[in-house]
Each structure stands twice: as structure tokens, then as C-alpha cells.
N, C-alpha and C positions, 0 to 999 in steps of 0.2 A: 265388362266394358264393351262399348259398341264401336267398331271400327268404320261404320258406314260402308262406302264403296271400296275401301282398301281391302286387299287380301292380306291375310297374315303372312309374315315373313316365312319363308320356307327355303331350304337349301336347294330344292328342286326348281324353284322359281328363278328364272334368270333376272339378275339385276339390270336396271336400265343402264344404257351405255353412258359412261362418263366422259367428259371432254378431257382428253389427255393432252396436256401442254408440254411442249418441248421447252428446254432451258431458254431457247431463243424466244419463244412466245412469251415466257415469263419476263424476260429482259425487255421485250417490246412493250409489254403491258407497264412495266416499271418505268420505262422511258416516257411513255405517254402520260402516266401519272405525274411524273416530275415536270413534264412540259406544261401540263394543266396547272400544276401548283405554281410553277414559275410565272405563268401568264396571270394568275390571280395576284401574285405578289407584285408583279410589275403594275398591274391595274391599281392595286392599293398604294403602291409607291407614287404613281401618277396623281392619284386623288390627294395624297398627303402633300405633294409638291404644290398642287394647286391651292390646297388649303393654307399652306405656309406662305405662298405668294399673296393670297388675299389678306392674311393676318399681317404681313409686312406692310402691305398697302394701307391698311387701316391703322397700324401703328405710326407709320409716317404721317398720316392725316392727323392723328391725334397729337403728335409732336408739333406739327405746324400750328394746330389750334392752341396748344399750351404756350407756344412761343408768342402768338398773337395776343393771348390773354395777358402774358407777362409784359408785353409792350404797352398794352392798354392800362394795366395796373400801374406801371411806372409813370405813364402820362397823367393818370388820374391823381396819383399821390403828389406828383409835382404841382398840378393845378390846385389841388386842395391846400397845399402849403402856401402857394402864392396867394390864394384867397385868404388864408388865415393871416398872412403877413399884411395884406392889404387891409383887412378888417382891424387888425391890432394897430396899424398905423392911423386909421381913421379915428379909433377911439383915443389914441394917444395924442393926436393933434387937436381933437375936440375938447380935451380936458385942459389944455393950456390956456 
């Protein structure tokens, strides 16, 4: 095997210094991570609320549309029946 520029491990070779963290550093990292996650969650919640508001607005618009269509349908049915009655009266009087 070829190790390239790396030297093989030896007990005589000092290892590179590791970053030693105190418990306070670990807590600070955990707190920062939680703050970041909280910010992401709040951003998602804000987007979800905006989406909900938009969907509610569209639902209200659709309800108004359906209500108008029901009014028009009722009107057209009434006019249709009136026309049927008128035509049936015309035919009934013309036969006499």
C-alpha cells in the first residue's frame, strides 16, 4: 500500500494537538445548535402560518363562489319553471 505523503504511525511521532473542549464549551455548542434548530423551526412555522392564511383566504373565496352559484341556480330554476308554466298555459288556452 502506498501512503503518499503521510508518514506511517509511530509511537515516537507526536500526534497533532487535539482541540480539548471543556464541558462549558460543549454546553455552548449544544446551546448554539439548539438555537439554530429553534430558528429553523420558527421559520418553518412562519411559512406554515402564511400558507394556512393563504389557504383560508382561498377557501373563503371558493365558499363565496359556491354561494353565488347556488343563488344563480335557484334563480335559473325558478325562471325555467315560470317559462314551463307559461308555455303550458299557452298550449292549454290554444287548444280550447
